mmJSON file of the N, C-alpha and C atoms, coordinates in Angstrom:
{"data_MODEL":{"atom_site":{
"group_PDB":["ATOM","ATOM","ATOM","ATOM","ATOM","ATOM","ATOM","ATOM","ATOM","ATOM","ATOM","ATOM","ATOM","ATOM","ATOM","ATOM","ATOM","ATOM","ATOM","ATOM","ATOM","ATOM","ATOM","ATOM","ATOM","ATOM","ATOM","ATOM","ATOM","ATOM","ATOM","ATOM","ATOM","ATOM","ATOM","ATOM","ATOM","ATOM","ATOM","ATOM","ATOM","ATOM","ATOM","ATOM","ATOM","ATOM","ATOM","ATOM","ATOM","ATOM","ATOM","ATOM","ATOM","ATOM","ATOM","ATOM","ATOM","ATOM","ATOM","ATOM","ATOM","ATOM","ATOM","ATOM","ATOM","ATOM","ATOM","ATOM","ATOM","ATOM","ATOM","ATOM","ATOM","ATOM","ATOM","ATOM","ATOM","ATOM","ATOM","ATOM","ATOM","ATOM","ATOM","ATOM","ATOM","ATOM","ATOM","ATOM","ATOM","ATOM","ATOM","ATOM","ATOM","ATOM","ATOM","ATOM","ATOM","ATOM","ATOM","ATOM","ATOM","ATOM","ATOM","ATOM","ATOM","ATOM","ATOM","ATOM","ATOM","ATOM","ATOM","ATOM","ATOM","ATOM","ATOM","ATOM","ATOM","ATOM","ATOM","ATOM","ATOM","ATOM","ATOM","ATOM","ATOM","ATOM","ATOM","ATOM","ATOM","ATOM","ATOM","ATOM","ATOM","ATOM","ATOM","ATOM","ATOM","ATOM","ATOM","ATOM","ATOM","ATOM","ATOM","ATOM","ATOM","ATOM","ATOM","ATOM","ATOM","ATOM","ATOM","ATOM","ATOM","ATOM","ATOM","ATOM","ATOM","ATOM","ATOM","ATOM","ATOM","ATOM","ATOM","ATOM","ATOM","ATOM","ATOM","ATOM","ATOM","ATOM","ATOM","ATOM","ATOM","ATOM","ATOM","ATOM","ATOM","ATOM","ATOM","ATOM","ATOM","ATOM","ATOM","ATOM","ATOM","ATOM","ATOM","ATOM","ATOM","ATOM","ATOM","ATOM","ATOM","ATOM","ATOM","ATOM","ATOM","ATOM","ATOM","ATOM","ATOM","ATOM","ATOM","ATOM","ATOM","ATOM","ATOM","ATOM","ATOM","ATOM","ATOM","ATOM","ATOM","ATOM","ATOM","ATOM","ATOM","ATOM","ATOM","ATOM","ATOM","ATOM","ATOM","ATOM","ATOM","ATOM","ATOM","ATOM","ATOM","ATOM","ATOM"],
"id":[1,2,3,4,5,6,7,8,9,10,11,12,13,14,15,16,17,18,19,20,21,22,23,24,25,26,27,28,29,30,31,32,33,34,35,36,37,38,39,40,41,42,43,44,45,46,47,48,49,50,51,52,53,54,55,56,57,58,59,60,61,62,63,64,65,66,67,68,69,70,71,72,73,74,75,76,77,78,79,80,81,82,83,84,85,86,87,88,89,90,91,92,93,94,95,96,97,98,99,100,101,102,103,104,105,106,107,108,109,110,111,112,113,114,115,116,117,118,119,120,121,122,123,124,125,126,127,128,129,130,131,132,133,134,135,136,137,138,139,140,141,142,143,144,145,146,147,148,149,150,151,152,153,154,155,156,157,158,159,160,161,162,163,164,165,166,167,168,169,170,171,172,173,174,175,176,177,178,179,180,181,182,183,184,185,186,187,188,189,190,191,192,193,194,195,196,197,198,199,200,201,202,203,204,205,206,207,208,209,210,211,212,213,214,215,216,217,218,219,220,221,222,223,224,225,226,227,228,229,230,231],
"type_symbol":["N","C","C","N","C","C","N","C","C","N","C","C","N","C","C","N","C","C","N","C","C","N","C","C","N","C","C","N","C","C","N","C","C","N","C","C","N","C","C","N","C","C","N","C","C","N","C","C","N","C","C","N","C","C","N","C","C","N","C","C","N","C","C","N","C","C","N","C","C","N","C","C","N","C","C","N","C","C","N","C","C","N","C","C","N","C","C","N","C","C","N","C","C","N","C","C","N","C","C","N","C","C","N","C","C","N","C","C","N","C","C","N","C","C","N","C","C","N","C","C","N","C","C","N","C","C","N","C","C","N","C","C","N","C","C","N","C","C","N","C","C","N","C","C","N","C","C","N","C","C","N","C","C","N","C","C","N","C","C","N","C","C","N","C","C","N","C","C","N","C","C","N","C","C","N","C","C","N","C","C","N","C","C","N","C","C","N","C","C","N","C","C","N","C","C","N","C","C","N","C","C","N","C","C","N","C","C","N","C","C","N","C","C","N","C","C","N","C","C","N","C","C","N","C","C","N","C","C","N","C","C"],
"label_atom_id":["N","CA","C","N","CA","C","N","CA","C","N","CA","C","N","CA","C","N","CA","C","N","CA","C","N","CA","C","N","CA","C","N","CA","C","N","CA","C","N","CA","C","N","CA","C","N","CA","C","N","CA","C","N","CA","C","N","CA","C","N","CA","C","N","CA","C","N","CA","C","N","CA","C","N","CA","C","N","CA","C","N","CA","C","N","CA","C","N","CA","C","N","CA","C","N","CA","C","N","CA","C","N","CA","C","N","CA","C","N","CA","C","N","CA","C","N","CA","C","N","CA","C","N","CA","C","N","CA","C","N","CA","C","N","CA","C","N","CA","C","N","CA","C","N","CA","C","N","CA","C","N","CA","C","N","CA","C","N","CA","C","N","CA","C","N","CA","C","N","CA","C","N","CA","C","N","CA","C","N","CA","C","N","CA","C","N","CA","C","N","CA","C","N","CA","C","N","CA","C","N","CA","C","N","CA","C","N","CA","C","N","CA","C","N","CA","C","N","CA","C","N","CA","C","N","CA","C","N","CA","C","N","CA","C","N","CA","C","N","CA","C","N","CA","C","N","CA","C","N","CA","C","N","CA","C","N","CA","C","N","CA","C","N","CA","C","N","CA","C"],
"label_alt_id":[null,null,null,null,null,null,null,null,null,null,null,null,null,null,null,null,null,null,null,null,null,null,null,null,null,null,null,null,null,null,null,null,null,null,null,null,null,null,null,null,null,null,null,null,null,null,null,null,null,null,null,null,null,null,null,null,null,null,null,null,null,null,null,null,null,null,null,null,null,null,null,null,null,null,null,null,null,null,null,null,null,null,null,null,null,null,null,null,null,null,null,null,null,null,null,null,null,null,null,null,null,null,null,null,null,null,null,null,null,null,null,null,null,null,null,null,null,null,null,null,null,null,null,null,null,null,null,null,null,null,null,null,null,null,null,null,null,null,null,null,null,null,null,null,null,null,null,null,null,null,null,null,null,null,null,null,null,null,null,null,null,null,null,null,null,null,null,null,null,null,null,null,null,null,null,null,null,null,null,null,null,null,null,null,null,null,null,null,null,null,null,null,null,null,null,null,null,null,null,null,null,null,null,null,null,null,null,null,null,null,null,null,null,null,null,null,null,null,null,null,null,null,null,null,null,null,null,null,null,null,null],
"label_comp_id":["MET","MET","MET","MET","MET","MET","ASP","ASP","ASP","ASN","ASN","ASN","ARG","ARG","ARG","SER","SER","SER","ALA","ALA","ALA","ILE","ILE","ILE","GLU","GLU","GLU","ALA","ALA","ALA","ILE","ILE","ILE","GLU","GLU","GLU","ILE","ILE","ILE","ALA","ALA","ALA","GLU","GLU","GLU","ARG","ARG","ARG","ALA","ALA","ALA","THR","THR","THR","PRO","PRO","PRO","LEU","LEU","LEU","CYS","CYS","CYS","PRO","PRO","PRO","CYS","CYS","CYS","GLY","GLY","GLY","GLU","GLU","GLU","LEU","LEU","LEU","THR","THR","THR","GLY","GLY","GLY","ALA","ALA","ALA","THR","THR","THR","GLY","GLY","GLY","ARG","ARG","ARG","ASP","ASP","ASP","GLY","GLY","GLY","ASN","ASN","ASN","VAL","VAL","VAL","TRP","TRP","TRP","LEU","LEU","LEU","GLU","GLU","GLU","CYS","CYS","CYS","VAL","VAL","VAL","SER","SER","SER","LEU","LEU","LEU","ARG","ARG","ARG","GLU","GLU","GLU","GLU","GLU","GLU","PRO","PRO","PRO","LYS","LYS","LYS","GLY","GLY","GLY","GLY","GLY","GLY","ALA","ALA","ALA","ILE","ILE","ILE","VAL","VAL","VAL","ARG","ARG","ARG","LEU","LEU","LEU","LEU","LEU","LEU","ARG","ARG","ARG","ALA","ALA","ALA","ILE","ILE","ILE","VAL","VAL","VAL","ALA","ALA","ALA","PRO","PRO","PRO","VAL","VAL","VAL","HIS","HIS","HIS","VAL","VAL","VAL","GLN","GLN","GLN","GLU","GLU","GLU","LEU","LEU","LEU","ILE","ILE","ILE","ILE","ILE","ILE","ASP","ASP","ASP","SER","SER","SER","VAL","VAL","VAL","ASP","ASP","ASP","GLN","GLN","GLN","ALA","ALA","ALA","ALA","ALA","ALA"],
"label_asym_id":["A","A","A","A","A","A","A","A","A","A","A","A","A","A","A","A","A","A","A","A","A","A","A","A","A","A","A","A","A","A","A","A","A","A","A","A","A","A","A","A","A","A","A","A","A","A","A","A","A","A","A","A","A","A","A","A","A","A","A","A","A","A","A","A","A","A","A","A","A","A","A","A","A","A","A","A","A","A","A","A","A","A","A","A","A","A","A","A","A","A","A","A","A","A","A","A","A","A","A","A","A","A","A","A","A","A","A","A","A","A","A","A","A","A","A","A","A","A","A","A","A","A","A","A","A","A","A","A","A","A","A","A","A","A","A","A","A","A","A","A","A","A","A","A","A","A","A","A","A","A","A","A","A","A","A","A","A","A","A","A","A","A","A","A","A","A","A","A","A","A","A","A","A","A","A","A","A","A","A","A","A","A","A","A","A","A","A","A","A","A","A","A","A","A","A","A","A","A","A","A","A","A","A","A","A","A","A","A","A","A","A","A","A","A","A","A","A","A","A","A","A","A","A","A","A","A","A","A","A","A","A"],
"label_entity_id":["1","1","1","1","1","1","1","1","1","1","1","1","1","1","1","1","1","1","1","1","1","1","1","1","1","1","1","1","1","1","1","1","1","1","1","1","1","1","1","1","1","1","1","1","1","1","1","1","1","1","1","1","1","1","1","1","1","1","1","1","1","1","1","1","1","1","1","1","1","1","1","1","1","1","1","1","1","1","1","1","1","1","1","1","1","1","1","1","1","1","1","1","1","1","1","1","1","1","1","1","1","1","1","1","1","1","1","1","1","1","1","1","1","1","1","1","1","1","1","1","1","1","1","1","1","1","1","1","1","1","1","1","1","1","1","1","1","1","1","1","1","1","1","1","1","1","1","1","1","1","1","1","1","1","1","1","1","1","1","1","1","1","1","1","1","1","1","1","1","1","1","1","1","1","1","1","1","1","1","1","1","1","1","1","1","1","1","1","1","1","1","1","1","1","1","1","1","1","1","1","1","1","1","1","1","1","1","1","1","1","1","1","1","1","1","1","1","1","1","1","1","1","1","1","1","1","1","1","1","1","1"],
"label_seq_id":[1,1,1,2,2,2,3,3,3,4,4,4,5,5,5,6,6,6,7,7,7,8,8,8,9,9,9,10,10,10,11,11,11,12,12,12,13,13,13,14,14,14,15,15,15,16,16,16,17,17,17,18,18,18,19,19,19,20,20,20,21,21,21,22,22,22,23,23,23,24,24,24,25,25,25,26,26,26,27,27,27,28,28,28,29,29,29,30,30,30,31,31,31,32,32,32,33,33,33,34,34,34,35,35,35,36,36,36,37,37,37,38,38,38,39,39,39,40,40,40,41,41,41,42,42,42,43,43,43,44,44,44,45,45,45,46,46,46,47,47,47,48,48,48,49,49,49,50,50,50,51,51,51,52,52,52,53,53,53,54,54,54,55,55,55,56,56,56,57,57,57,58,58,58,59,59,59,60,60,60,61,61,61,62,62,62,63,63,63,64,64,64,65,65,65,66,66,66,67,67,67,68,68,68,69,69,69,70,70,70,71,71,71,72,72,72,73,73,73,74,74,74,75,75,75,76,76,76,77,77,77],
"pdbx_PDB_ins_code":[null,null,null,null,null,null,null,null,null,null,null,null,null,null,null,null,null,null,null,null,null,null,null,null,null,null,null,null,null,null,null,null,null,null,null,null,null,null,null,null,null,null,null,null,null,null,null,null,null,null,null,null,null,null,null,null,null,null,null,null,null,null,null,null,null,null,null,null,null,null,null,null,null,null,null,null,null,null,null,null,null,null,null,null,null,null,null,null,null,null,null,null,null,null,null,null,null,null,null,null,null,null,null,null,null,null,null,null,null,null,null,null,null,null,null,null,null,null,null,null,null,null,null,null,null,null,null,null,null,null,null,null,null,null,null,null,null,null,null,null,null,null,null,null,null,null,null,null,null,null,null,null,null,null,null,null,null,null,null,null,null,null,null,null,null,null,null,null,null,null,null,null,null,null,null,null,null,null,null,null,null,null,null,null,null,null,null,null,null,null,null,null,null,null,null,null,null,null,null,null,null,null,null,null,null,null,null,null,null,null,null,null,null,null,null,null,null,null,null,null,null,null,null,null,null,null,null,null,null,null,null],
"Cartn_x":[0.766,-0.147,0.991,0.422,1.276,0.933,2.078,2.129,1.617,1.039,0.661,1.65,2.927,4.643,4.582,4.321,4.576,3.492,2.524,1.161,1.633,2.119,1.756,2.492,4.3,5.282,4.95,4.182,3.064,2.57,1.303,0.823,2.016,2.309,3.918,4.466,5.195,5.869,5.091,3.629,3.043,2.58,2.003,1.46,2.986,3.961,5.599,5.617,5.572,6.006,4.893,3.868,2.324,1.359,1.902,1.53,-0.142,-0.078,-0.993,-1.249,-2.573,-3.048,-3.116,-3.481,-3.216,-3.58,-4.831,-6.085,-5.99,-4.515,-4.307,-4.348,-5.578,-5.413,-4.94,-5.165,-4.051,-4.412,-3.62,-3.871,-3.764,-4.495,-4.67,-4.777,-4.558,-5.027,-6.497,-7.091,-8.94,-8.633,-9.374,-9.78,-10.947,-11.288,-12.471,-12.893,-13.23,-13.729,-12.455,-11.95,-11.063,-8.926,-9.421,-8.832,-8.018,-7.041,-6.354,-5.817,-6.577,-5.862,-5.704,-4.817,-4.076,-4.607,-5.629,-6.705,-6.698,-7.726,-7.675,-8.629,-8.116,-9.163,-10.513,-9.976,-11.577,-12.506,-12.101,-12.711,-14.276,-13.578,-14.394,-15.45,-15.365,-15.999,-16.586,-17.999,-18.929,-18.257,-17.747,-16.911,-17.609,-16.847,-16.736,-17.089,-17.567,-17.759,-19.017,-18.935,-20.096,-19.902,-21.198,-20.9,-20.0,-19.688,-18.877,-16.577,-17.062,-15.743,-15.441,-16.31,-16.654,-16.516,-16.812,-16.449,-15.768,-14.541,-13.781,-12.093,-12.414,-11.896,-11.519,-12.892,-12.392,-12.186,-12.065,-11.529,-9.772,-9.406,-8.174,-7.49,-8.337,-7.495,-8.712,-8.92,-9.629,-9.139,-8.348,-7.721,-7.163,-7.915,-7.575,-7.015,-5.702,-4.717,-5.774,-6.146,-6.913,-5.986,-5.085,-4.161,-4.192,-4.148,-3.901,-2.521,-2.744,-1.634,-1.827,-2.71,-2.77,-3.655,-3.713,-4.885,-5.214,-6.029,-6.748,-7.035,-6.911,-6.727,-5.484,-4.226,-2.766,-2.636,-3.355,-2.739,-2.958,-3.928,-4.898,-4.728,-3.518,-2.937,-1.748],
"Cartn_y":[-1.235,-0.451,1.313,2.254,3.573,4.477,4.31,5.929,7.382,8.357,9.332,10.001,10.165,11.307,10.091,9.046,8.654,9.203,9.264,9.282,10.825,12.107,13.379,13.48,12.019,12.516,12.639,11.737,10.571,12.147,12.3,13.309,14.612,15.425,16.44,15.93,14.729,14.259,14.394,14.008,13.974,15.093,16.49,17.689,18.692,18.156,19.065,18.363,17.136,16.562,17.13,17.079,17.91,18.661,19.962,21.382,21.716,21.822,22.011,21.174,20.774,19.939,20.817,19.756,20.377,21.419,21.268,22.507,23.676,23.786,25.323,25.35,24.32,24.481,24.158,24.462,23.741,22.38,21.288,20.005,20.29,19.189,19.324,17.935,16.798,16.188,16.203,14.798,15.167,13.232,13.215,12.08,11.78,10.537,10.047,8.61,7.665,6.398,5.535,6.511,6.108,5.826,6.698,6.54,8.637,8.658,9.942,10.159,11.016,11.413,12.326,13.169,13.909,14.327,15.702,15.171,17.399,17.112,19.151,19.285,21.316,20.97,21.422,21.634,22.492,20.882,19.771,18.529,18.452,19.316,19.687,20.502,21.851,22.342,22.39,23.466,24.049,24.373,24.045,24.669,26.467,27.077,28.937,29.206,30.127,30.902,29.952,30.722,30.478,29.226,28.583,27.33,26.931,28.633,29.113,28.242,28.659,28.803,27.346,27.047,25.184,24.001,24.603,23.81,23.597,25.197,24.826,24.963,24.444,24.215,22.405,21.875,20.619,20.588,21.037,20.666,20.933,22.095,22.522,20.845,20.373,19.923,18.577,18.168,16.444,15.74,15.854,15.258,16.03,15.359,16.063,15.434,15.52,15.276,14.197,13.135,12.569,10.967,11.76,9.912,9.705,8.418,7.98,8.043,8.426,8.987,7.879,6.89,7.08,5.487,4.358,3.029,2.428,2.936,1.81,0.326,-0.422,-1.79,-1.737,-1.543,-1.535,-1.51,-0.313,-0.093,-0.938,-1.998,-2.718,-4.085,-4.017,-5.972,-5.548],
"Cartn_z":[0.017,-0.091,-0.153,-0.606,-0.937,0.558,1.188,1.821,1.231,2.356,2.042,1.586,2.151,0.989,0.073,-0.334,-1.66,-2.775,-2.242,-3.374,-3.611,-2.773,-2.85,-3.551,-3.746,-4.673,-6.206,-6.248,-7.421,-8.136,-7.048,-7.642,-8.0,-7.373,-7.731,-9.276,-9.285,-10.382,-11.821,-11.423,-12.203,-13.073,-11.891,-11.89,-12.476,-12.394,-12.95,-14.166,-14.673,-15.442,-16.849,-16.808,-17.803,-16.892,-16.868,-16.488,-17.272,-18.291,-19.362,-20.132,-20.697,-21.869,-22.764,-24.433,-25.587,-26.2,-25.165,-25.518,-24.35,-23.853,-23.011,-21.816,-21.392,-19.926,-18.695,-17.627,-16.489,-16.602,-15.669,-15.583,-13.681,-13.101,-11.487,-11.303,-10.431,-9.833,-9.293,-9.231,-8.751,-8.784,-7.107,-6.716,-7.437,-7.858,-8.56,-8.101,-7.517,-7.684,-6.672,-6.2,-5.306,-6.364,-6.872,-7.54,-7.532,-8.181,-8.353,-10.15,-10.544,-12.012,-12.123,-13.153,-13.63,-14.263,-14.506,-15.745,-16.246,-17.807,-17.959,-17.231,-16.423,-15.952,-16.389,-17.608,-18.668,-18.802,-17.877,-17.309,-16.991,-15.476,-14.405,-14.451,-15.204,-15.736,-16.879,-16.528,-18.006,-19.01,-20.202,-20.978,-20.909,-21.29,-20.762,-22.892,-23.044,-24.308,-24.963,-25.632,-26.745,-27.293,-28.185,-29.498,-30.148,-30.819,-31.381,-30.788,-29.98,-29.079,-28.566,-27.99,-27.978,-28.849,-29.953,-31.146,-31.667,-31.498,-31.762,-30.978,-29.048,-28.738,-29.41,-29.076,-29.432,-30.856,-31.768,-33.409,-33.242,-32.384,-32.268,-31.371,-30.454,-29.261,-28.665,-29.528,-29.179,-28.069,-28.299,-26.825,-25.481,-23.978,-22.975,-22.354,-21.566,-20.696,-19.925,-19.28,-18.515,-17.932,-17.088,-16.938,-15.633,-15.003,-14.145,-13.115,-12.364,-10.987,-9.73,-9.36,-8.272,-8.406,-8.355,-9.434,-7.604,-7.031,-5.598,-6.284,-6.872,-7.744,-6.562,-8.284,-7.513,-6.295,-5.178,-3.854,-2.839,-3.039,-2.425,-2.457,-3.226,-3.153,-3.022],
"occupancy":[1.0,1.0,1.0,1.0,1.0,1.0,1.0,1.0,1.0,1.0,1.0,1.0,1.0,1.0,1.0,1.0,1.0,1.0,1.0,1.0,1.0,1.0,1.0,1.0,1.0,1.0,1.0,1.0,1.0,1.0,1.0,1.0,1.0,1.0,1.0,1.0,1.0,1.0,1.0,1.0,1.0,1.0,1.0,1.0,1.0,1.0,1.0,1.0,1.0,1.0,1.0,1.0,1.0,1.0,1.0,1.0,1.0,1.0,1.0,1.0,1.0,1.0,1.0,1.0,1.0,1.0,1.0,1.0,1.0,1.0,1.0,1.0,1.0,1.0,1.0,1.0,1.0,1.0,1.0,1.0,1.0,1.0,1.0,1.0,1.0,1.0,1.0,1.0,1.0,1.0,1.0,1.0,1.0,1.0,1.0,1.0,1.0,1.0,1.0,1.0,1.0,1.0,1.0,1.0,1.0,1.0,1.0,1.0,1.0,1.0,1.0,1.0,1.0,1.0,1.0,1.0,1.0,1.0,1.0,1.0,1.0,1.0,1.0,1.0,1.0,1.0,1.0,1.0,1.0,1.0,1.0,1.0,1.0,1.0,1.0,1.0,1.0,1.0,1.0,1.0,1.0,1.0,1.0,1.0,1.0,1.0,1.0,1.0,1.0,1.0,1.0,1.0,1.0,1.0,1.0,1.0,1.0,1.0,1.0,1.0,1.0,1.0,1.0,1.0,1.0,1.0,1.0,1.0,1.0,1.0,1.0,1.0,1.0,1.0,1.0,1.0,1.0,1.0,1.0,1.0,1.0,1.0,1.0,1.0,1.0,1.0,1.0,1.0,1.0,1.0,1.0,1.0,1.0,1.0,1.0,1.0,1.0,1.0,1.0,1.0,1.0,1.0,1.0,1.0,1.0,1.0,1.0,1.0,1.0,1.0,1.0,1.0,1.0,1.0,1.0,1.0,1.0,1.0,1.0,1.0,1.0,1.0,1.0,1.0,1.0,1.0,1.0,1.0,1.0,1.0,1.0],
"B_iso_or_equiv":[0.0,0.0,0.0,0.0,0.0,0.0,0.0,0.0,0.0,0.0,0.0,0.0,0.0,0.0,0.0,0.0,0.0,0.0,0.0,0.0,0.0,0.0,0.0,0.0,0.0,0.0,0.0,0.0,0.0,0.0,0.0,0.0,0.0,0.0,0.0,0.0,0.0,0.0,0.0,0.0,0.0,0.0,0.0,0.0,0.0,0.0,0.0,0.0,0.0,0.0,0.0,0.0,0.0,0.0,0.0,0.0,0.0,0.0,0.0,0.0,0.0,0.0,0.0,0.0,0.0,0.0,0.0,0.0,0.0,0.0,0.0,0.0,0.0,0.0,0.0,0.0,0.0,0.0,0.0,0.0,0.0,0.0,0.0,0.0,0.0,0.0,0.0,0.0,0.0,0.0,0.0,0.0,0.0,0.0,0.0,0.0,0.0,0.0,0.0,0.0,0.0,0.0,0.0,0.0,0.0,0.0,0.0,0.0,0.0,0.0,0.0,0.0,0.0,0.0,0.0,0.0,0.0,0.0,0.0,0.0,0.0,0.0,0.0,0.0,0.0,0.0,0.0,0.0,0.0,0.0,0.0,0.0,0.0,0.0,0.0,0.0,0.0,0.0,0.0,0.0,0.0,0.0,0.0,0.0,0.0,0.0,0.0,0.0,0.0,0.0,0.0,0.0,0.0,0.0,0.0,0.0,0.0,0.0,0.0,0.0,0.0,0.0,0.0,0.0,0.0,0.0,0.0,0.0,0.0,0.0,0.0,0.0,0.0,0.0,0.0,0.0,0.0,0.0,0.0,0.0,0.0,0.0,0.0,0.0,0.0,0.0,0.0,0.0,0.0,0.0,0.0,0.0,0.0,0.0,0.0,0.0,0.0,0.0,0.0,0.0,0.0,0.0,0.0,0.0,0.0,0.0,0.0,0.0,0.0,0.0,0.0,0.0,0.0,0.0,0.0,0.0,0.0,0.0,0.0,0.0,0.0,0.0,0.0,0.0,0.0,0.0,0.0,0.0,0.0,0.0,0.0],
"pdbx_formal_charge":[null,null,null,null,null,null,null,null,null,null,null,null,null,null,null,null,null,null,null,null,null,null,null,null,null,null,null,null,null,null,null,null,null,null,null,null,null,null,null,null,null,null,null,null,null,null,null,null,null,null,null,null,null,null,null,null,null,null,null,null,null,null,null,null,null,null,null,null,null,null,null,null,null,null,null,null,null,null,null,null,null,null,null,null,null,null,null,null,null,null,null,null,null,null,null,null,null,null,null,null,null,null,null,null,null,null,null,null,null,null,null,null,null,null,null,null,null,null,null,null,null,null,null,null,null,null,null,null,null,null,null,null,null,null,null,null,null,null,null,null,null,null,null,null,null,null,null,null,null,null,null,null,null,null,null,null,null,null,null,null,null,null,null,null,null,null,null,null,null,null,null,null,null,null,null,null,null,null,null,null,null,null,null,null,null,null,null,null,null,null,null,null,null,null,null,null,null,null,null,null,null,null,null,null,null,null,null,null,null,null,null,null,null,null,null,null,null,null,null,null,null,null,null,null,null,null,null,null,null,null,null],
"auth_seq_id":[1,1,1,2,2,2,3,3,3,4,4,4,5,5,5,6,6,6,7,7,7,8,8,8,9,9,9,10,10,10,11,11,11,12,12,12,13,13,13,14,14,14,15,15,15,16,16,16,17,17,17,18,18,18,19,19,19,20,20,20,21,21,21,22,22,22,23,23,23,24,24,24,25,25,25,26,26,26,27,27,27,28,28,28,29,29,29,30,30,30,31,31,31,32,32,32,33,33,33,34,34,34,35,35,35,36,36,36,37,37,37,38,38,38,39,39,39,40,40,40,41,41,41,42,42,42,43,43,43,44,44,44,45,45,45,46,46,46,47,47,47,48,48,48,49,49,49,50,50,50,51,51,51,52,52,52,53,53,53,54,54,54,55,55,55,56,56,56,57,57,57,58,58,58,59,59,59,60,60,60,61,61,61,62,62,62,63,63,63,64,64,64,65,65,65,66,66,66,67,67,67,68,68,68,69,69,69,70,70,70,71,71,71,72,72,72,73,73,73,74,74,74,75,75,75,76,76,76,77,77,77],
"auth_comp_id":["MET","MET","MET","MET","MET","MET","ASP","ASP","ASP","ASN","ASN","ASN","ARG","ARG","ARG","SER","SER","SER","ALA","ALA","ALA","ILE","ILE","ILE","GLU","GLU","GLU","ALA","ALA","ALA","ILE","ILE","ILE","GLU","GLU","GLU","ILE","ILE","ILE","ALA","ALA","ALA","GLU","GLU","GLU","ARG","ARG","ARG","ALA","ALA","ALA","THR","THR","THR","PRO","PRO","PRO","LEU","LEU","LEU","CYS","CYS","CYS","PRO","PRO","PRO","CYS","CYS","CYS","GLY","GLY","GLY","GLU","GLU","GLU","LEU","LEU","LEU","THR","THR","THR","GLY","GLY","GLY","ALA","ALA","ALA","THR","THR","THR","GLY","GLY","GLY","ARG","ARG","ARG","ASP","ASP","ASP","GLY","GLY","GLY","ASN","ASN","ASN","VAL","VAL","VAL","TRP","TRP","TRP","LEU","LEU","LEU","GLU","GLU","GLU","CYS","CYS","CYS","VAL","VAL","VAL","SER","SER","SER","LEU","LEU","LEU","ARG","ARG","ARG","GLU","GLU","GLU","GLU","GLU","GLU","PRO","PRO","PRO","LYS","LYS","LYS","GLY","GLY","GLY","GLY","GLY","GLY","ALA","ALA","ALA","ILE","ILE","ILE","VAL","VAL","VAL","ARG","ARG","ARG","LEU","LEU","LEU","LEU","LEU","LEU","ARG","ARG","ARG","ALA","ALA","ALA","ILE","ILE","ILE","VAL","VAL","VAL","ALA","ALA","ALA","PRO","PRO","PRO","VAL","VAL","VAL","HIS","HIS","HIS","VAL","VAL","VAL","GLN","GLN","GLN","GLU","GLU","GLU","LEU","LEU","LEU","ILE","ILE","ILE","ILE","ILE","ILE","ASP","ASP","ASP","SER","SER","SER","VAL","VAL","VAL","ASP","ASP","ASP","GLN","GLN","GLN","ALA","ALA","ALA","ALA","ALA","ALA"],
"auth_asym_id":["A","A","A","A","A","A","A","A","A","A","A","A","A","A","A","A","A","A","A","A","A","A","A","A","A","A","A","A","A","A","A","A","A","A","A","A","A","A","A","A","A","A","A","A","A","A","A","A","A","A","A","A","A","A","A","A","A","A","A","A","A","A","A","A","A","A","A","A","A","A","A","A","A","A","A","A","A","A","A","A","A","A","A","A","A","A","A","A","A","A","A","A","A","A","A","A","A","A","A","A","A","A","A","A","A","A","A","A","A","A","A","A","A","A","A","A","A","A","A","A","A","A","A","A","A","A","A","A","A","A","A","A","A","A","A","A","A","A","A","A","A","A","A","A","A","A","A","A","A","A","A","A","A","A","A","A","A","A","A","A","A","A","A","A","A","A","A","A","A","A","A","A","A","A","A","A","A","A","A","A","A","A","A","A","A","A","A","A","A","A","A","A","A","A","A","A","A","A","A","A","A","A","A","A","A","A","A","A","A","A","A","A","A","A","A","A","A","A","A","A","A","A","A","A","A","A","A","A","A","A","A"],
"auth_atom_id":["N","CA","C","N","CA","C","N","CA","C","N","CA","C","N","CA","C","N","CA","C","N","CA","C","N","CA","C","N","CA","C","N","CA","C","N","CA","C","N","CA","C","N","CA","C","N","CA","C","N","CA","C","N","CA","C","N","CA","C","N","CA","C","N","CA","C","N","CA","C","N","CA","C","N","CA","C","N","CA","C","N","CA","C","N","CA","C","N","CA","C","N","CA","C","N","CA","C","N","CA","C","N","CA","C","N","CA","C","N","CA","C","N","CA","C","N","CA","C","N","CA","C","N","CA","C","N","CA","C","N","CA","C","N","CA","C","N","CA","C","N","CA","C","N","CA","C","N","CA","C","N","CA","C","N","CA","C","N","CA","C","N","CA","C","N","CA","C","N","CA","C","N","CA","C","N","CA","C","N","CA","C","N","CA","C","N","CA","C","N","CA","C","N","CA","C","N","CA","C","N","CA","C","N","CA","C","N","CA","C","N","CA","C","N","CA","C","N","CA","C","N","CA","C","N","CA","C","N","CA","C","N","CA","C","N","CA","C","N","CA","C","N","CA","C","N","CA","C","N","CA","C","N","CA","C","N","CA","C","N","CA","C","N","CA","C","N","CA","C"],
"pdbx_PDB_model_num":[1,1,1,1,1,1,1,1,1,1,1,1,1,1,1,1,1,1,1,1,1,1,1,1,1,1,1,1,1,1,1,1,1,1,1,1,1,1,1,1,1,1,1,1,1,1,1,1,1,1,1,1,1,1,1,1,1,1,1,1,1,1,1,1,1,1,1,1,1,1,1,1,1,1,1,1,1,1,1,1,1,1,1,1,1,1,1,1,1,1,1,1,1,1,1,1,1,1,1,1,1,1,1,1,1,1,1,1,1,1,1,1,1,1,1,1,1,1,1,1,1,1,1,1,1,1,1,1,1,1,1,1,1,1,1,1,1,1,1,1,1,1,1,1,1,1,1,1,1,1,1,1,1,1,1,1,1,1,1,1,1,1,1,1,1,1,1,1,1,1,1,1,1,1,1,1,1,1,1,1,1,1,1,1,1,1,1,1,1,1,1,1,1,1,1,1,1,1,1,1,1,1,1,1,1,1,1,1,1,1,1,1,1,1,1,1,1,1,1,1,1,1,1,1,1,1,1,1,1,1,1]
}}}
C-alpha cells in the first residue's frame, strides 16, 4: 500500500511533468472512485464561451489530458 508521502510525491511528479493540456488549460490532480487522476481542468467545469468557441476548442485539441496517477486497485493488493 502506498503511504501518504509516496502518494503526494507521485501527484507532484505528474503535475510537474504535464502542467498544461494540449488545449491550453492547466492540469491538476482529481480524486474519483478511489483513484487519483491528472486531468485537464476543463473536464471538471462547464465549457466557457459560446458554441463557436467550444466547437473550435474541440477541433483544435480533441484530446484532453486524463491519466491515472494512483490506482486504488493496485494499492489494495
